[in-house]
N, C-alpha and C positions, 0 to 999 in steps of 0.2 A: 510454400517454402518452409523447410524445417530449420528452426533456430535452436542453437545450443548455448549453454551458459558456462562461462569460466571467468570468475572474478579476478584472476591473476594476470590477465592480459593488459598490457599498456603499450603505448607507441614505441617504447624502447625494447620490448621483448619480441624476439623473432620466432621462438619456438615455445610451445606450451603443452603440458601433459594433462589430460582429463583424469578425474577421479574414476574409481572402479565402476561406480554406478552409471555415469555418463558414458564411459568407454564401452561398457557392455551394451548399452543401448545403441551406440553408433555402429559397433562391429557385429554383435550377435543379432540384434533385433532388425536393424536397418540394412545389415549385410554390406556395409561400405568397406572399401578396401584401399590399399595404398594407391595414391594418385588421385583419388576422389577429392572433390572440394566440398567444404561445408561452410555454413554461415554461423558466426558466433557473436554473442554480445558479452561485454564485461559488466553489464548492469549499471555502468557509470556514464553512459551516453554515446557509446561507439558500437558499430557493427564491424566485424572483421571477416574477410574471406580467408580461408585457410585450406592448405592441402595436407591430407593424411600422409605421413611419412613412415609411421609404424602402426600397423593395424593390430595393436595388442588390446584384447578385451579387458585386460587388467590395468592398462595405462596407455590409452591411445595418444600418440604423439603427433602434433600437427605443426606445420610451418606457416606462419602468418604471411599472406600475400599482399593484402591491402586493408586499409582502414577507412571507414566512412563515419564521420562525426555527425551525430543527430542533435537537433535543437531541443532543449528541455521544454517542458510545458510552459505556456505563457503565464502561468499562475503557480502559487504554492498553496497546496491544500493539506492541512493537518487535521485528520479526524481522530478524536479521542473517544473511543467507543467501549462501553462496558462489556466484558465477556458475557456471552449468552449461556443460559443453563444447559442447552444442548450445543455441544462443541461444533457440530457440523454446520450449524447456522452461522457461527462466527467465521468458519472457514469459507463458507459461501460468500460472505461479505468481503473477506480478503481477496478472494478470486475476482469478484465482479468489480470491486473498487480499482484493482490493478488494471483490469481491462479498460475501464472508463477513463482513468487517469487520476492518480493521487501521488503525493510526494512523501507523506509521512503518516504513520499510524501508531497510536499509543493505546494499549488496553488500560482502562481506568477501573479501579475497584471502588465501588460506591456503597453507600449505606444499605441499599436494597439489593446488592449483588448476591446472587445465589452461587455463582462460580467465582472463586477468588484466586484460582491458579490457571495458568495457561501453559501451552506447549510451544515454546518459542522455536524449537527446531522444526517441529511439524509446520508451524505457521510460515517459517521461512521457505520451506519446500513449496507450500501453496503459492506464495508470492512469486517464486522463481518460475514455477510451472505456468502461472497465469501470464507472466511477462513474456515467456517464450511463445505461448499460444497466441497472444495478441500482437506478437512481433514488435515489442517495445524494447528500447535500448536503455531504459532507466528502471532500476529495481527500487520500489518504494522502501523507505527506511522503516523498520519495525523496531520500536523502542521497548524497553522492559516495562512490565506492568507496574503502575504506581497508584497510590491512593488518589482519590478525587481532590482532596485538599492540597496534596503536594503538587499535583499537576496545575491547578488553577492559580496557585501562588508562585509558580516557578517563573524564572526569567524567560522561559520558552514562549510564554504568552504575553510578553511585555510590549509587543508591537504587532501591527496588523489589525485585521478585523477578527474579533473574538465573539462567538455566539454560543448560546446554550439552548438546545431544543428540548422542550419539556411539555408535559400534558396538563399542568395545573391551569385552572381557569383564572388566570391573571392577565394583566396587560402584556401582550406580546406583539411583535411585528412579524410579518411574513418574511421568510428567509429571502425570497426573491426580491423583496423591496430594499434589503440592506446590502445585498451582494454587489460588489464592484469588480469589473474585469481587471486582470493583471494585479490583483491584490493578494497579499499573504493572508490566508484565511484559516482560522481554527474553529472547529465546530465540535461541541460536546454532545454525545448521544448516550442516554442513560440505559440502565438495565430493564428487565421485564417489569419491575415494579416502579419504574421511573425514578428520577432523582428525588431525594427528600427535600422538604421545604427548606431545611437548613443549608443544603447544598446549593439550591437555587439562589438563596439569599447571599451566600458567600460568593458565588460566581458573579452575581450582579454587583456586589460590593467592590470586586477587583476589576470591573469593567466589561464583563461579558454581557452581550445583548440577548435578552430572552426572545426566542423566535418560535414560530410555528411552521410546520412542514405541510400544512393543509388541513382539511376537514376530517380526514380519516385518522383513526387511531392505529398507528403503525407498530409492527414488531421492531425490536431493536435493530436487527440486520436490515430490514426494509427501510427504516428511517435513515440509516447510514448511507444506503445506496441512493435514496432520494436526495440527500444532502450532497453527496458526491456528484451526482449527475447535474444537479442544479448549478453547482460551481463550474463544471465543465461546460454546460450549456451557455452560461452567461459569458464565458470567454470565447465562444464561437461567434458571437454577434459582432 
């Protein structure tokens, strides 16, 4: 099944026009025409069946036929992950986390971060593409990049289970031992040089639990995917 994305659809809207990029893909690449039906998601939890009524590659117009509401994930997972030095590694994380199941992502700038800027427009495209490819109806929320300190002291982390995964040889619990199903969970993943000692202490001070993801020393993007899958897995039991 080919899934398309249009954030402007709601139950009250009967017709919608795609942007130029998506319209060209529908009409020029897939060679669809008036009268053909397509499947669309608004990224907010619904699938829509729609009929093409104007096969314009610059603005494809469709009529909504039906809506199917999807259930959200049984958990809320917020991963705060430091941008990687090589941007394609972070994009790989965004893609795979969306496929596995995640609700929110925040890039965090840390003491040891080598990359301190991100490309939010590019990242949004990655998330949208992964959502469509994996046939999901919910688009993960991508937040603006923030400093480590601002993130851990924000109200966003005032409830739920909060963890920081780091490599220092200190007392840590295994992530799988602290995870609970159907729980709002926030996990911090550091940059290539790991979190600084000061960052770890600050996180612990405001209630983050230090955790380990296993015996292996993992790259940032790999650690993020291990954490993401661990949460998804615990919610399948």
